[in-house]
C-alpha positions in Angstrom: 67.5 36.0 -41.6 64.2 38.1 -41.7 64.5 38.3 -37.8 68.1 39.6 -37.9 67.4 42.1 -40.6 64.4 43.6 -38.5 66.6 43.4 -35.5 69.4 45.5 -37.2 66.8 48.1 -38.6 65.5 48.4 -35.0 69.1 49.2 -33.7 69.4 51.2 -36.6 66.6 53.6 -35.9 67.4 53.5 -32.2 70.9 54.9 -32.9 69.3 57.5 -35.3 66.7 58.8 -32.6 69.4 58.9 -29.9 71.8 60.9 -32.3 68.8 63.2 -33.2 68.0 63.9 -29.2 71.8 64.5 -28.7 71.8 66.9 -31.4 68.5 68.7 -30.5 69.9 68.9 -27.0 73.3 70.2 -27.9 71.5 72.7 -30.0 69.2 73.6 -27.0 72.2 74.0 -25.0 74.0 76.2 -27.6 71.2 78.3 -28.3 70.8 78.8 -24.5 74.4 79.8 -24.4 73.8 82.2 -27.2 70.7 83.6 -25.5 72.7 84.1 -22.3 75.4 85.8 -24.3 73.0 88.3 -26.1 71.0 89.2 -23.1 71.9 93.0 -22.0 73.9 92.9 -18.8 71.7 94.0 -15.8 73.1 96.3 -13.5 72.8 95.3 -9.9 70.9 97.8 -7.4 73.2 98.7 -4.8 71.7 99.8 -1.6 74.6 101.1 0.0 76.6 103.2 -2.4 79.9 103.1 -0.5 79.7 99.3 -0.8 81.7 98.7 -4.1 82.0 95.0 -3.8 78.6 94.6 -5.6 79.6 97.0 -8.4 79.5 95.2 -11.9 83.0 94.4 -12.7 84.3 95.4 -16.2 85.7 92.0 -17.3 81.8 90.5 -17.1 80.7 93.0 -19.5 83.6 93.2 -21.8 82.6 90.6 -24.5 81.0 90.8 -27.9 77.4 90.3 -27.9 77.2 88.1 -30.8 79.5 85.8 -32.8 77.4 86.4 -35.8 77.9 89.1 -38.2 74.9 88.8 -40.0 72.5 89.2 -37.0 72.8 92.5 -35.3 71.1 93.1 -31.8 69.3 96.2 -31.4 69.4 98.5 -28.3 66.7 100.7 -27.4 67.0 103.6 -25.1 64.5 103.4 -22.0 65.2 107.0 -21.4 66.8 109.9 -22.8 70.6 109.6 -22.8 73.9 111.5 -23.4 75.6 110.4 -26.2 79.4 110.3 -26.6 80.9 110.6 -29.8 84.4 108.9 -28.8 85.0 106.5 -25.9 85.8 108.5 -22.6 88.8 107.1 -21.0 90.2 107.1 -17.4 87.0 107.0 -15.8 86.9 110.8 -15.9 83.5 111.8 -17.4 84.1 114.3 -20.2 81.1 117.0 -20.3 81.4 117.8 -24.2 78.6 116.1 -25.8 76.6 117.4 -28.8 73.3 115.8 -28.5 71.1 113.3 -26.4 69.6 110.0 -27.7 65.9 110.0 -27.1 63.5 107.4 -25.3 62.4 104.7 -28.1 65.5 105.5 -30.1 67.0 102.3 -31.5 70.7 101.3 -32.4 72.9 98.3 -33.4 75.1 97.0 -30.5 78.6 96.6 -31.3 79.8 95.7 -27.9 79.5 96.4 -24.0 82.6 97.9 -22.2 82.1 98.2 -18.6 79.2 100.8 -17.8 79.3 101.9 -21.6 78.1 100.3 -24.7 79.2 101.1 -28.3 76.5 101.4 -30.7 76.1 102.4 -34.5 73.4 105.0 -35.6 71.2 104.8 -38.7 74.0 107.0 -40.6 76.6 104.1 -39.6 78.1 106.5 -36.8 79.7 105.0 -33.9 78.8 106.3 -30.5 79.1 105.4 -27.0 76.1 105.7 -24.5 75.9 104.7 -20.7 74.6 101.1 -20.5 72.1 101.9 -17.6 69.9 103.9 -19.9 68.7 100.9 -21.7 67.6 98.6 -18.9 64.5 98.5 -17.2 65.7 100.0 -14.0 65.5 103.4 -15.7 61.6 103.0 -15.6 61.7 103.9 -12.0 63.0 107.4 -12.6 60.5 110.1 -11.5 59.8 113.6 -12.5 59.9 115.5 -9.4 59.1 119.1 -8.6 62.1 121.5 -9.6 65.1 121.2 -6.8 68.0 123.4 -6.2 70.8 121.5 -5.2 73.9 122.7 -3.1 76.4 119.9 -3.0 79.3 119.0 -0.4 82.9 120.0 -1.3 83.7 116.7 -1.3 81.0 115.4 -3.7 81.3 113.6 -6.9 79.0 113.4 -9.9 78.3 109.7 -11.5 77.8 109.0 -14.9 74.5 107.0 -13.9 73.6 105.8 -10.4 76.3 103.3 -9.0 78.5 103.9 -12.0 82.2 103.5 -11.6 82.6 106.5 -13.6 83.0 109.9 -11.5 83.6 113.3 -11.9 84.6 116.0 -9.3 82.7 119.1 -8.7 84.9 121.8 -10.4 82.7 124.8 -9.4 80.5 124.8 -6.2 79.5 128.4 -6.3 76.6 127.7 -9.0 73.9 125.5 -7.5 72.6 122.7 -9.9 69.3 122.1 -10.5 67.2 118.7 -10.9 63.9 117.7 -12.1 64.7 113.7 -12.4 65.2 111.2 -9.5 66.0 107.6 -9.0 65.6 106.2 -5.6 68.3 108.4 -3.7 70.0 109.9 -6.7 69.1 113.0 -8.4 69.9 113.7 -12.0 71.5 117.1 -12.8 72.7 118.6 -16.1 76.0 119.9 -16.3 77.4 122.6 -18.8 80.8 121.7 -20.4 83.7 123.2 -19.4 84.3 124.6 -23.2 81.1 125.5 -24.9 81.7 124.9 -28.5 84.5 124.0 -30.8 85.0 123.9 -34.6 82.3 121.4 -35.0 79.5 122.7 -33.0 78.0 123.9 -29.8 78.2 121.3 -26.9 75.0 120.4 -24.7 74.9 120.1 -21.0 75.4 116.3 -20.1 73.3 114.7 -17.6 75.0 113.2 -14.6 73.9 111.8 -11.2 74.5 112.8 -7.4 73.5 110.7 -4.4 71.8 112.6 -1.7 74.3 111.7 0.7 76.8 114.3 -1.2 74.2 116.9 -1.0 74.4 119.7 1.5 71.1 121.5 1.0 68.2 121.3 -1.4 65.3 123.5 -2.0 62.2 123.2 -4.1 61.8 126.1 -6.5 58.3 126.7 -7.1 58.4 129.2 -9.9 60.9 130.0 -12.7 60.2 133.4 -14.9 62.1 133.7 -17.8 61.4 137.5 -17.5 63.5 137.8 -14.2 66.4 135.3 -14.4 67.9 136.7 -10.9 66.8 133.7 -9.2 68.1 131.1 -11.6 71.1 132.1 -13.8 70.7 131.8 -17.9 73.2 129.1 -17.5 70.9 127.2 -15.2 67.9 127.7 -17.1 69.8 126.3 -20.4 70.8 123.3 -18.5 67.4 122.6 -17.4 66.0 122.9 -20.8 68.5 120.6 -21.9 67.1 118.1 -19.4 63.4 118.6 -19.6 62.3 119.6 -23.1 62.5 116.7 -25.6 60.2 116.1 -28.3 56.9 115.0 -27.0 56.8 117.1 -23.5 53.5 118.4 -22.8 53.1 122.2 -23.3 51.7 122.4 -19.5 55.0 121.2 -18.4 56.9 124.0 -19.9 54.4 126.5 -18.6 54.8 125.1 -15.3 58.7 125.5 -15.4 59.2 128.8 -17.7 55.9 130.7 -16.8 53.7 132.6 -19.4 55.3 133.2 -22.7 56.0 136.6 -24.1 54.5 136.0 -27.3 52.5 133.3 -29.0 52.9 132.6 -32.6 51.7 130.2 -35.2 54.0 127.2 -35.7 55.0 125.6 -38.9 52.5 123.4 -40.2 53.2 119.8 -39.4 51.1 118.1 -42.2 51.6 118.0 -45.9 48.5 117.5 -48.0 45.9 119.3 -46.1 47.0 121.6 -43.4 43.9 123.7 -42.3 44.0 122.1 -39.0 47.8 121.3 -38.7 49.0 124.3 -37.0 50.5 124.4 -33.6 52.0 127.1 -31.6 55.4 128.9 -31.1 56.1 130.3 -27.6 58.5 133.1 -27.4 60.5 134.2 -24.3 62.3 137.3 -25.2 65.1 139.2 -23.1 67.8 141.3 -24.3 70.6 138.7 -23.7 68.5 135.7 -25.0 65.4 134.6 -26.9 64.0 131.2 -26.3 61.5 129.9 -28.8 59.5 126.6 -28.5 57.5 124.8 -31.2 54.2 122.9 -30.1 52.1 120.5 -32.3 48.3 120.7 -32.6 48.5 118.3 -29.6 50.2 120.9 -27.5 53.4 118.7 -27.4 57.0 120.1 -28.0 58.5 119.4 -31.5 61.4 121.7 -31.3 63.2 124.2 -29.2 65.6 127.1 -30.2 68.0 129.2 -28.0 68.8 132.5 -29.8 72.0 134.0 -28.2 74.2 137.1 -28.9 77.6 136.3 -30.2 80.5 136.8 -27.8 83.3 135.4 -30.0 83.7 135.5 -33.6 84.3 131.7 -33.9 80.7 131.2 -32.4 79.6 132.1 -35.9 80.3 128.5 -36.9 78.8 126.6 -34.1 75.2 126.6 -34.7 74.0 123.2 -33.5 70.9 121.4 -35.0 69.5 118.1 -34.1 66.1 116.2 -33.5 65.6 117.9 -30.1 66.7 121.4 -30.2 68.9 124.1 -32.0 71.3 126.6 -30.2 71.8 129.6 -32.6 74.1 132.6 -32.4 72.9 135.2 -34.3 73.9 138.7 -33.5 76.6 140.7 -32.0 74.4 143.1 -30.1 71.2 143.0 -28.0 68.5 140.9 -29.6 65.5 142.9 -31.1 62.1 142.6 -29.4 59.2 141.4 -31.5 56.7 144.0 -32.6 53.0 143.2 -33.4 51.6 144.7 -36.6 48.1 145.8 -37.3 47.5 143.8 -40.6 44.8 144.9 -43.4 43.9 141.2 -43.4 45.5 137.8 -42.8 44.5 134.7 -45.1 45.2 131.2 -44.1 45.5 128.7 -47.0 45.3 125.0 -46.9 48.9 124.4 -47.8 52.1 125.2 -45.6 53.6 127.7 -48.2 51.6 130.8 -49.5 53.4 133.3 -51.9 52.2 135.9 -54.0 51.4 135.3 -57.8 49.7 138.3 -59.0 47.9 141.3 -58.0 45.3 143.3 -59.6 42.7 146.1 -58.2 40.0 143.7 -57.0 41.8 140.4 -56.9 45.2 138.9 -55.2 46.3 135.6 -56.7 48.2 133.2 -54.1 50.5 130.3 -55.2 50.2 127.4 -52.1 52.5 124.8 -51.9 53.2 121.6 -49.4 56.8 122.0 -49.8 57.4 118.4 -50.4 60.2 117.4 -53.0 61.6 114.2 -54.6 58.7 111.9 -54.3 57.3 113.7 -51.1 55.2 116.4 -53.0 51.6 115.7 -52.9 49.8 119.2 -53.0 49.9 122.6 -54.7 47.1 124.9 -55.5 46.2 128.4 -56.8 43.6 130.7 -55.3 42.1 134.3 -55.5 41.6 136.5 -52.4 39.3 139.7 -52.3 41.7 142.5 -52.5 39.5 144.5 -49.7 38.7 141.6 -47.2 41.0 138.8 -47.9 38.3 136.3 -48.3 38.9 133.4 -50.5 37.0 133.6 -53.9 37.9 130.4 -55.8 40.9 127.9 -55.8 42.2 125.3 -58.2 44.1 122.4 -56.9 47.1 121.4 -59.0 48.1 118.3 -57.0 51.5 116.9 -57.0 52.3 118.8 -60.2 52.8 122.5 -60.7 50.8 125.3 -62.4 51.9 128.3 -64.5 49.9 131.5 -64.8 49.8 134.6 -67.1 47.7 137.6 -66.3 45.9 139.5 -69.0 47.1 143.2 -69.7 43.7 144.6 -68.1 43.9 142.6 -65.1 40.4 141.0 -65.5 41.4 137.3 -66.6 44.2 134.9 -66.2 45.6 132.1 -68.0 46.4 129.0 -66.1 48.1 125.9 -67.3 48.0 122.6 -65.1 49.6 119.2 -66.0 47.7 117.3 -63.3 43.8 116.9 -62.7 43.1 116.7 -59.1 39.7 115.4 -59.6 40.7 112.2 -61.7 43.6 112.1 -60.1 45.5 111.8 -63.7 47.6 113.7 -65.7 45.9 116.1 -68.2 47.8 119.0 -69.8 45.2 121.7 -69.7 45.1 125.5 -70.2 42.4 127.4 -69.1 41.3 131.0 -69.0 39.8 132.2 -65.9 37.8 135.0 -65.0 39.7 136.5 -61.9 36.3 137.8 -60.2 34.6 134.3 -59.7 37.0 131.5 -61.1 34.8 130.9 -64.2 36.6 129.4 -67.1 36.0 131.2 -70.3 38.0 128.8 -72.6 40.2 125.7 -72.4 42.6 124.0 -74.4 44.0 120.5 -74.0 47.4 119.9 -74.9 48.5 116.1 -76.3 49.8 113.6 -73.7 52.0 111.9 -76.3 54.5 111.8 -77.0 55.9 112.4 -73.5 57.6 115.9 -73.0 57.7 118.6 -71.0 55.2 121.5 -71.7 55.9 125.1 -71.1 53.8 128.2 -71.1 55.0 131.6 -71.7 53.6 134.8 -73.1 53.9 137.5 -75.7 51.7 140.4 -76.4 48.2 139.2 -76.4 49.5 135.6 -77.1 50.0 132.6 -74.9 53.0 130.4 -76.3 52.8 126.8 -75.5 56.2 124.7 -76.2 57.1 121.2 -75.8 60.5 119.9 -75.4 60.8 116.1 -76.3 63.4 113.8 -77.8 61.0 111.1 -78.9 59.7 113.6 -81.8 60.1 117.0 -83.1 59.7 120.0 -80.6 56.6 122.0 -81.2 55.4 125.5 -80.5 51.8 126.4 -80.4 50.8 130.2 -80.2 47.2 130.8 -79.1 45.0 134.1 -79.1 44.7 135.1 -75.2 41.2 136.0 -75.7 39.7 133.4 -77.6 42.0 130.3 -77.0 42.1 129.7 -80.8 45.4 128.6 -82.3 47.2 131.4 -84.2 50.1 129.0 -85.5 52.3 126.1 -84.4 55.7 125.1 -85.6 57.7 122.1 -85.2 61.4 122.1 -84.6 63.5 118.8 -85.5 66.4 120.3 -83.4 66.4 121.2 -79.8 65.4 124.6 -78.9 64.3 126.8 -76.0 61.8 129.7 -75.4 63.3 132.7 -73.7 59.9 134.3 -73.1 58.6 134.2 -69.4 55.6 136.2 -68.2 56.5 139.3 -70.2 54.5 140.9 -72.9 57.5 140.6 -75.3 56.9 141.8 -79.0 58.1 138.4 -80.3 58.7 134.8 -79.8 62.1 134.4 -78.4 63.6 131.1 -79.9 67.0 130.1 -79.0 68.4 127.2 -81.3 72.0 126.1 -81.4 74.2 129.6 -81.6 71.2 131.4 -82.9 68.6 133.5 -81.4 65.3 134.0 -83.4 62.6 136.7 -82.9 59.1 135.2 -84.3 56.0 137.2 -85.1 53.4 136.9 -82.6 50.7 136.6 -85.2 52.1 134.9 -88.1 55.1 132.9 -87.2 57.4 134.5 -89.5 61.1 135.2 -88.5 61.8 139.3 -87.9 65.2 139.0 -86.8 68.0 136.8 -86.1 71.0 136.9 -83.9 74.1 134.8 -83.8 75.8 134.2 -80.5 79.2 133.0 -79.8 78.4 129.4 -78.7 75.4 127.0 -79.1 73.3 127.0 -76.3 73.7 123.4 -75.6 77.4 123.9 -75.3 77.3 126.9 -72.8 80.1 126.6 -70.2 78.7 125.8 -67.0 81.3 127.8 -65.1 79.2 130.7 -63.8 75.5 130.7 -62.3 73.5 133.7 -63.3 70.4 134.5 -61.0 68.0 135.3 -63.7 65.1 134.1 -61.8 64.8 137.2 -59.7 64.1 139.1 -62.6 61.7 136.8 -64.5 57.9 136.8 -63.4 58.1 139.1 -60.2 54.5 139.9 -59.5 54.7 143.7 -59.7 57.8 144.0 -62.0 57.3 146.6 -64.9 57.7 145.0 -68.5 61.4 145.7 -69.7 62.5 145.9 -73.6 65.9 144.4 -72.9 67.1 140.8 -72.3 70.1 139.9 -70.4 71.5 136.5 -71.9 74.3 134.3 -71.2 76.1 132.4 -74.0 79.4 131.0 -74.5 82.0 133.2 -72.3 79.6 136.3 -72.4 76.6 138.0 -70.8 75.0 140.2 -73.4 72.2 142.8 -73.1 69.8 142.5 -76.0 67.3 144.9 -77.4 64.3 142.8 -78.0 63.0 145.1 -80.5 65.9 145.1 -82.9 68.1 142.2 -82.0 70.9 144.4 -81.3 73.4 143.5 -78.7 73.8 146.9 -76.6 76.8 145.5 -74.3 78.7 142.4 -73.5 80.5 141.4 -70.4 83.1 138.6 -70.6 82.6 135.8 -68.1 85.2 134.4 -66.0 85.8 131.0 -64.6 86.6 132.5 -61.0 83.4 134.5 -61.0 79.5 134.7 -60.7 77.2 137.2 -62.1 74.0 138.6 -60.4 71.5 140.6 -62.3 70.5 143.7 -60.1 68.5 145.4 -62.8 68.5 146.2 -66.6 71.6 148.4 -66.2 73.7 146.9 -63.4 75.0 143.6 -62.2 77.2 142.3 -59.3 80.4 140.3 -60.2 81.5 138.5 -57.5 85.0 136.7 -57.8 87.7 134.8 -56.0 91.0 136.3 -55.7 93.0 133.4 -54.4 91.9 130.4 -56.8 90.9 129.9 -60.5 87.5 128.5 -59.7 85.1 130.4 -57.4 84.0 127.3 -55.6 87.7 126.7 -54.4 88.1 130.3 -53.4 88.5 131.5 -49.7 89.1 135.3 -50.4 86.4 137.3 -52.5 85.8 140.5 -54.1 82.7 141.9 -55.7 82.3 144.4 -58.3 79.6 146.8 -59.3 79.1 146.7 -63.4 77.5 149.1 -65.6 76.3 146.9 -68.7 75.3 150.0 -70.6 78.7 152.1 -69.9 80.6 148.6 -69.9 82.6 149.4 -67.0 83.3 148.7 -63.1 82.3 151.4 -60.9 83.6 150.1 -57.9 84.8 147.3 -56.0 84.4 145.9 -52.4 86.0 143.1 -50.3 84.0 140.1 -49.6 80.8 138.5 -51.3 78.2 140.9 -52.0 74.8 140.1 -53.2 71.1 140.7 -53.1 71.3 144.3 -54.1 68.4 146.9 -54.3 69.1 150.4 -55.4 67.2 153.5 -53.8 68.4 156.8 -55.0 72.4 157.0 -54.3 72.2 154.0 -52.0 72.5 150.4 -52.6 71.1 147.9 -49.9 72.8 144.5 -50.0 74.5 142.1 -48.0 78.4 141.8 -47.8 79.2 138.3 -46.5 75.5 137.6 -45.4 75.7 141.1 -43.5 73.1 143.6 -44.3 74.9 146.8 -45.6 74.2 150.1 -47.1 76.6 151.5 -50.0 77.2 154.5 -51.7 76.1 153.9 -55.4 78.7 155.9 -57.1 81.8 155.3 -54.9 81.3 151.8 -53.2 81.9 153.4 -49.7 80.2 151.4 -47.1 77.8 153.7 -45.2 76.9 150.9 -42.6 76.6 147.4 -41.6 74.1 145.9 -39.1 75.1 143.8 -35.9 73.7 140.7 -37.6 76.3 138.0 -38.4 76.3 136.9 -41.9 75.7 133.1 -42.6 76.4 133.1 -46.1 79.0 130.6 -45.9 76.8 128.3 -44.0 73.2 128.8 -46.0 72.7 129.3 -49.7 72.5 132.7 -50.6 68.9 133.1 -51.1 68.4 132.1 -47.3 69.2 135.7 -46.2 68.9 138.9 -48.3 67.5 142.4 -48.4 64.0 142.3 -49.4 62.4 145.9 -49.5 64.0 149.2 -49.1 60.9 151.0 -48.0 60.9 150.2 -45.3 64.2 148.1 -45.1 63.1 144.6 -44.1 65.7 141.8 -43.8 65.3 138.1 -43.5 67.5 135.9 -41.3 66.9 132.2 -41.3 63.0 132.0 -41.2 62.2 135.3 -39.5 62.0 139.0 -40.5 63.5 141.9 -39.1 62.9 145.8 -39.5 66.4 147.7 -40.0 66.7 151.3 -39.7 67.9 152.7 -43.1 70.0 155.6 -41.6 72.4 153.8 -39.6 71.6 149.8 -39.7 70.3 149.4 -36.2 67.8 146.5 -35.8 64.6 147.9 -34.8 62.5 145.0 -34.3 61.6 141.4 -35.1 58.2 141.1 -36.9 55.6 139.2 -35.1 54.1 136.0 -36.3 55.9 135.8 -39.5 57.6 132.4 -40.6 59.4 132.0 -43.8 60.6 128.9 -45.8 61.6 127.4 -49.0 60.1 124.5 -50.7 63.1 122.5 -52.3 63.3 122.6 -56.0 60.9 125.6 -56.2 62.5 128.2 -54.2 63.5 130.4 -57.5 59.8 130.6 -58.4 58.3 131.2 -55.0 61.1 133.6 -53.9 59.6 136.3 -56.1 56.2 136.2 -54.1 57.8 136.0 -50.9 57.5 140.0 -50.1 56.2 142.5 -52.6 55.3 146.2 -52.2 52.8 148.0 -54.5 52.2 151.6 -53.5 51.7 151.9 -49.9 50.6 147.9 -49.6 53.2 145.1 -48.7 52.1 141.8 -49.7 53.9 139.1 -47.3 53.7 135.4 -48.0 54.7 132.8 -45.5 55.7 129.2 -44.5 52.7 128.7 -41.9 50.0 129.0 -44.2 49.4 132.8 -43.6 49.1 135.2 -46.7 49.1 138.8 -45.3 48.4 142.2 -46.4 50.0 145.2 -44.7 49.9 149.0 -45.0 53.6 150.3 -45.1 52.9 152.9 -42.5 52.6 150.2 -39.9 56.4 149.6 -40.4 57.6 153.3 -41.2 61.2 154.1 -40.5 
């Protein structure tokens, strides 16, 4: 019996081992099959292009790559490849592509389909790319000297070497150019039949021609963009699309295009400390085009930009922006050349953005910021420059938080609030009174960290006002003596409130609570007057947006005894000395109000929709708040007005314009195409009127005040706007004090310039 049991056990374990072996064998075979299915199809190199028997067949490639929906195969490009947003049909190669996938880009594979593969991008967009650019064969592509190619009349262009996809040559009067070669094949960028549509501007598509289809070829030894007679502008654009990819060496660009007309400082490419983080911008400038190329500090290409004149109105909407290049249509006329100016001095800070905070006779205070937002903000600072030399005197690092400043009446000291201590790398709500000449701290006041709340610092006449808004405990107001830092009084509020003081030397602490506005005595804390408004501030209807920030805290703005205040359905002009409402304007759902100064506002409204955001047709009125009447109305969206005598300089639909102040008659408009419907209004606006300077995108233009003609582009000035802080930093972008212009930037420079350098 024992023997029988033992024998049966032996048989059992033998069967188990055999079954396991079979399972493992089948699993290996199945795994091998899956491996065969998931491998990218190789493309056979055909020695004789006329022999089509060895061309890969569609049926062998038209299959799903994997049966599993959970495992997605990745495809990495071995070379820059044209991307089609829709699958081409009938083997006729379309020339309308928007951009290229770059070497090393990775995508999720959907399927192979003949010479094409369907992929999904990180944004879950389905695209089509020629399969050839993902296989090892493309590693044999060589960069050759620039070659001019004339093809035979019977020639056809291929999607890639040996591809079944062909395209006939439609125009043979224009030579082709190539810098890439694979065996006997030359890569040639081909411009599309149509340059753009409503979705954007098209890029040239890279196609390939076999040497047997070439009638003539000639090596081009030199290209000079200052003289494009040898190679047409279109030819140069085709070449740049092929050659200029991120990472291309500066020497390659110089070899192709020659010496640039202008070299400028690029944007900083580093966030936290950019003292060594600046590259260069090379500009090639001609009357009918500008080409701008940005290089990193390692002298490799980061971005390139064609700036071309508009020839058709629908080009306004075709600006193309992607990782490799930008094509911009900006002007209706000849492009202005860049003009170098003789700066009094320029100071380069340690952060990307540098804008004016305050000015005294001896010191210039500059605010620096890294431009980060939403978890990407690491550094901000405040520093003083010598008014005569531009040399840095002292600096306060505010870290990822922010800083608030108030300049005293004599201009000798400044009060600075910083919620973050960079030395301990921790939050410390601290107010410091600093001597401007050397940065010495004269007194310090530390605010409590708990309960958690948002502290705000503002000012009155010779006092510092600190207020905390919190929902955990009562709100709190603390008033300090500016000279000593001693507490004059403090008051808690159980209900939510708002302090309306900014950096003005107002005669009272202005407290708004519910529908009431209180004027509180600076020295005692007693209420001096109160004003009942139409609606509680917490219930103000969010149907209009009023740009108060431009009137708050301007570094060189005079102190005004009035306050324009939105409440309920009204905009009221309030006399701060008495609390009397001097005038009111009824706000409407289809309108927006921009404060021009303490007497005038622009009222922008839509005439074809109940809400401003839904409108397509607009008009703008110029309203006198003292007289309570509209002086004139113009068609379009007018904004960013500056008054000078009997003229108003402003934008109409993003176009710099001059208007008669009393009649609204348009005196002139520039040839700059407005981009107001593409960008937020603050990205383009009239800045100064003496001289007339206008910001378009990130560049500064000098405009003739008499006729609106564009005089020049200001050399080596780069603007930008830190997200979430644009309204604060905008006030320090460009300011004039007498004959001096103070100019901020987005490439670390803060500059001082005499106005005579830019006289009209």
